[in-house]
C-alpha positions as CSV (number, residue, x, y, z in Angstrom):
1,M,8.0,3.3,-4.4
2,P,10.0,0.7,-6.4
3,N,9.1,1.1,-10.1
4,T,8.6,-2.7,-10.4
5,L,5.5,-2.2,-8.3
6,V,4.3,1.0,-10.0
7,Q,4.8,-0.7,-13.3
8,G,3.1,-3.9,-12.2
9,L,0.0,-2.0,-11.0
10,T,-0.4,0.3,-14.1
11,D,0.7,-1.8,-17.1
12,N,-1.0,-4.7,-18.8
13,G,1.9,-7.0,-17.9
14,A,1.0,-6.9,-14.2
15,H,1.5,-10.1,-12.2
16,P,-1.9,-11.8,-11.5
17,A,-1.2,-11.4,-7.7
18,L,-0.8,-7.6,-8.1
19,A,-3.7,-7.3,-10.6
20,G,-6.1,-8.8,-8.0
21,L,-5.3,-6.4,-5.2
22,S,-8.2,-4.4,-3.9
23,G,-8.3,-0.7,-3.1
24,T,-7.6,-1.4,0.6
25,D,-4.7,-3.7,-0.4
26,L,-3.1,-1.0,-2.6
27,V,-3.4,1.7,0.0
28,T,-1.9,-0.6,2.7
29,L,0.9,-1.5,0.3
30,V,1.8,2.2,-0.3
31,G,1.5,2.8,3.5
32,C,3.9,0.0,4.2
33,L,6.3,1.4,1.7
34,S,6.2,4.9,3.3
35,L,7.6,3.3,6.5
36,V,10.7,2.0,4.8
37,D,13.8,4.0,5.7
38,P,15.1,5.5,2.4
39,K,18.7,5.4,3.8
40,K,18.3,1.7,4.9
41,P,15.5,0.2,2.7
42,G,16.7,-3.3,3.4
43,A,16.2,-2.9,7.2
44,C,13.3,-4.7,9.0
45,V,10.4,-2.4,9.7
46,D,8.4,-2.8,13.0
47,I,5.0,-1.0,13.2
48,R,1.9,-1.1,15.4
49,F,-1.4,-1.4,13.5
50,A,-2.8,1.8,15.1
51,D,0.3,3.8,13.9
52,L,-0.1,2.3,10.3
53,L,-3.8,3.2,10.4
54,D,-2.9,6.8,11.4
55,I,-0.6,7.0,8.3
56,L,-3.3,5.6,6.0
57,Q,-5.7,8.1,7.4
58,F,-8.7,5.7,7.7
59,D,-11.7,6.8,9.8
60,K,-11.5,5.3,13.2
61,G,-15.0,3.9,12.8
62,C,-16.4,5.4,16.0
63,S,-19.3,7.8,16.0
64,H,-18.2,9.5,19.3
65,K,-15.0,10.6,20.9
66,L,-13.3,8.0,23.1
67,Y,-11.4,8.8,26.3
68,S,-9.3,6.7,28.6
69,R,-8.9,7.1,32.3
70,G,-5.6,7.7,33.9
71,V,-3.9,8.8,37.1
72,T,-1.1,11.3,37.4
73,S,2.0,11.0,39.6
74,F,0.1,13.2,42.1
75,G,-2.8,10.8,42.3
76,E,-5.2,13.1,40.2
77,R,-7.6,11.3,37.9
78,I,-7.5,12.5,34.3
79,L,-9.2,11.8,30.9
80,Y,-7.2,11.8,27.7
81,P,-8.2,11.0,24.1
82,A,-7.9,7.4,23.2
83,R,-6.6,6.0,19.9
84,R,-9.1,3.3,19.0
85,F,-9.9,1.9,15.5
86,S,-12.8,-0.3,14.4
87,P,-11.8,-4.0,15.0
88,K,-13.2,-4.7,11.5
89,L,-10.9,-2.1,10.0
90,V,-7.9,-3.5,11.8
91,E,-8.7,-7.0,10.5
92,R,-9.1,-5.7,7.0
93,V,-5.7,-4.1,7.1
94,K,-4.2,-7.3,8.6
95,A,-5.8,-9.4,5.8
96,S,-4.3,-7.0,3.3
97,I,-0.8,-7.3,4.6
98,E,-1.1,-11.0,4.8
99,Q,-2.2,-11.1,1.1
100,L,0.7,-8.8,0.2
101,F,3.1,-11.3,1.9
102,Q,1.9,-14.0,-0.5
103,A,1.9,-11.7,-3.5
104,K,4.6,-11.8,-6.2
105,C,5.8,-9.2,-8.6
106,V,7.8,-9.2,-11.9
107,S,11.0,-7.2,-11.4
108,F,13.2,-6.1,-14.3
109,R,17.0,-5.8,-14.4
110,H,19.2,-4.6,-17.2
111,D,21.5,-7.5,-18.1
112,G,23.9,-6.0,-20.7
113,K,21.7,-5.2,-23.7
114,T,18.7,-7.1,-22.6
115,L,16.1,-6.6,-19.8
116,K,16.0,-9.7,-17.5
117,E,12.7,-10.6,-15.9
118,E,12.5,-12.0,-12.4
119,H,9.5,-13.2,-10.3
120,T,9.9,-12.3,-6.7
121,H,7.8,-11.8,-3.6
122,V,7.0,-8.2,-2.5
123,F,8.1,-9.0,1.1
124,D,11.1,-11.2,2.0
125,S,9.7,-11.7,5.5
126,Y,6.6,-10.8,7.5
127,G,5.3,-11.7,10.9
128,Y,3.7,-10.8,14.2
129,V,5.4,-9.9,17.5
130,Y,3.8,-10.7,20.9
131,E,4.7,-9.1,24.2
132,Q,4.1,-10.4,27.7
133,E,5.0,-8.3,30.8
134,N,7.0,-5.9,28.6
135,S,9.1,-8.8,27.1
136,V,8.9,-10.2,23.5
137,L,7.8,-13.8,23.4
138,D,9.9,-16.4,21.6
139,L,7.4,-18.2,19.4
140,D,9.5,-21.4,19.6
141,A,9.7,-21.3,23.5
142,L,6.3,-20.2,24.6
143,P,4.9,-20.1,28.2
144,P,2.4,-22.8,29.2
145,G,-1.1,-22.1,27.8
146,L,0.0,-20.7,24.5
147,E,0.7,-22.4,21.2
148,K,2.1,-21.4,17.8
149,V,-0.4,-22.1,14.8
150,N,-0.1,-21.5,11.1
151,T,-3.3,-19.6,10.2
152,C,-2.7,-19.8,6.4
153,D,-2.6,-23.6,5.7
154,T,-3.5,-23.2,2.0
155,C,-0.8,-20.5,1.4
156,T,2.7,-21.2,0.1
157,R,4.2,-19.1,2.9
158,P,3.1,-19.8,6.5
159,I,1.9,-17.0,8.8
160,Y,2.3,-17.9,12.5
161,K,0.1,-16.6,15.2
162,L,-0.3,-17.3,18.9
163,R,-3.5,-19.2,20.3
164,D,-4.7,-19.7,23.8
165,R,-4.8,-23.6,24.3
166,L,-7.9,-23.4,26.6
167,S,-10.2,-21.0,24.8
168,G,-8.8,-21.7,21.3
169,K,-8.9,-17.9,20.6
170,L,-6.0,-16.1,18.8
171,K,-4.0,-13.6,20.8
172,P,-3.8,-10.0,19.5
173,P,-0.2,-9.2,18.4
174,S,1.6,-6.2,19.9
175,Y,2.9,-5.2,16.4
176,F,4.1,-6.6,13.2
177,F,7.3,-6.5,11.1
178,F,8.2,-6.8,7.4
179,R,11.3,-6.7,5.2
180,L,11.2,-5.8,1.5
181,N,12.4,-8.2,-1.2
182,S,16.1,-7.5,-2.0
183,S,15.3,-6.7,-5.7
184,L,12.9,-4.0,-4.6
185,V,15.5,-2.7,-2.1
186,E,18.0,-2.3,-4.9
187,E,15.5,-0.2,-6.8
188,L,14.9,2.1,-3.8
189,E,18.7,2.4,-3.5
190,G,18.9,3.5,-7.1
191,K,21.4,0.9,-8.1
192,R,22.5,0.5,-11.7
193,K,20.9,-2.1,-13.9
194,T,17.5,-1.6,-12.0
195,I,14.5,0.5,-13.1
196,Q,14.8,2.4,-9.8
197,S,11.9,4.0,-8.0
198,T,9.3,6.7,-7.9
199,K,9.0,9.3,-5.0
200,L,5.5,9.8,-3.6
201,S,4.5,12.5,-1.2
202,V,2.9,11.4,2.1
203,K,0.0,13.8,1.1
204,I,-1.2,11.0,-1.2
205,F,-3.1,9.5,1.8
206,S,-5.1,12.6,2.5
207,L,-5.7,12.9,-1.2
208,L,-7.0,9.3,-1.4
209,G,-9.1,10.0,1.6
210,R,-11.0,12.7,-0.5
211,L,-11.0,10.9,-3.8
212,G,-11.8,7.5,-2.5
213,R,-9.7,4.4,-2.1
214,E,-11.0,2.5,-5.2
215,R,-8.2,0.5,-7.0
216,T,-8.9,2.4,-10.3
217,T,-8.3,5.7,-8.5
218,I,-5.0,4.5,-6.9
219,R,-3.7,2.9,-10.1
220,T,-4.5,6.1,-12.2
221,L,-2.9,8.2,-9.6
222,L,0.3,6.1,-9.7
223,L,0.3,6.2,-13.5
224,I,0.3,10.0,-13.4
225,L,2.8,10.4,-10.5
226,R,5.4,8.1,-12.1
227,Q,5.8,10.3,-15.2
228,T,9.3,12.0,-15.2
229,R,9.1,14.5,-18.1
230,K,9.8,18.1,-17.1
231,D,6.7,19.4,-18.7
232,G,4.5,16.9,-16.9
233,M,3.0,15.6,-20.1
234,F,2.5,12.0,-21.1
235,V,0.6,10.2,-23.9
236,R,-0.8,6.7,-24.3
237,C,-1.8,5.7,-27.8
238,D,-3.7,2.5,-26.6
239,L,-6.5,3.9,-24.6
240,R,-8.5,0.7,-24.4
241,N,-5.6,-1.3,-23.1
242,T,-4.7,1.5,-20.6
243,L,-8.2,1.4,-19.2
244,G,-7.9,-2.4,-18.7
245,A,-4.5,-2.0,-17.0
246,L,-5.9,0.6,-14.6
247,G,-8.7,-1.7,-13.5
248,F,-11.6,-0.2,-15.6
249,D,-13.9,-2.5,-17.5
250,S,-12.6,-2.2,-20.9
251,S,-15.4,-4.3,-22.4
252,H,-17.7,-1.2,-21.6
253,F,-15.5,1.2,-23.4
254,S,-17.7,4.3,-23.3
255,G,-18.6,3.8,-19.7
256,S,-15.0,3.3,-18.7
257,C,-14.0,6.5,-20.6
258,A,-16.7,8.4,-18.7
259,S,-15.4,7.1,-15.4
260,L,-11.9,8.1,-16.2
261,E,-13.0,11.5,-17.3
262,K,-14.8,12.0,-14.0
263,L,-11.7,10.9,-12.0
264,L,-9.4,13.2,-14.0
265,S,-11.7,16.1,-13.5
266,K,-11.5,15.6,-9.7
267,L,-7.7,15.5,-10.0
268,I,-7.9,18.9,-11.7
269,E,-9.8,20.2,-8.8
270,E,-7.1,18.8,-6.5
271,K,-4.4,20.5,-8.6
272,V,-2.7,17.1,-9.5
273,V,-3.7,17.3,-13.2
274,V,-3.5,20.4,-15.3
275,T,-5.2,19.3,-18.4
276,F,-6.3,16.0,-20.1
277,N,-7.8,14.8,-23.3
278,I,-9.6,11.4,-23.9
279,D,-9.9,10.8,-27.7
280,T,-12.0,7.6,-28.2
281,K,-11.7,8.0,-32.1
282,T,-7.9,7.8,-32.2
283,N,-7.7,5.6,-29.0
284,R,-5.4,8.2,-27.5
285,L,-5.0,9.5,-23.9
286,E,-3.2,12.7,-23.0
287,I,-2.6,13.9,-19.5
288,K,-0.5,16.8,-18.2
289,H,0.1,16.7,-14.5
290,N,1.4,19.2,-12.0
291,K,4.7,18.1,-10.7
292,D,4.4,20.3,-7.6
293,W,0.9,19.1,-6.7
294,Y,2.0,18.1,-3.2
295,K,3.0,21.7,-2.4
296,E,-0.5,23.0,-3.3
297,V,-2.9,20.1,-2.3
298,L,-4.8,20.7,0.9
299,S,-3.8,18.5,3.8
């Protein structure tokens, strides 16, 4: 994960667009980043929503098993498990990705002796792909009965979808694509003069499934996992500001400290955190995390 995003989600200097992301938005962002090829981080990523939801490990939203009917090459009728997610869940993830497409982040680059600040979008491009009769439709040369519409008139970056002219209903896309911003790509490539990136295990999704996908949980987890000291120890001497940066209500100091303590205790049970100390008198936070947590955490 590019350190620009990690830093923007865990520090007080976060861009407003990142600070306003919900828990679902943050999980979706991490899920999209997990799809980026580490050898070619600048390449376009194509993914179907069902595959992304499998990665995010959301519940399918169905109370019973679903099966689809099929026929073998010998004419035998069979039933096989169907992959179906709640339509509301699919729409939530779509809305999260569309919000991420509009979101900006503050990237940093070493320029000689100073650190240069740049405001860039998270995604360079994003869009939907539609198929008809096993062929990809050209949005600028559509067959009769379909039209291209911008579904985000109030946004600075348009998002085009297909709509049926007669019914006025939007057509479901076959899959979507995105491409990371070039500044974030350079961080993933580990280029000089960038603040580079943080490696995250895919087991973070099963971990979040057990802990809950609240934004405070995700931000706290990112803050812990970004630490690079060999002993796994890090200290923050501004506890109140740290709580605010992680999304806790810093105006209710004691309650936020109690919530953080409860979360860190759960992370000890998950073997992510070894020890921690929240000292409200000295405004100090100490956490020692297990750098090999992904080898021990249950899948």
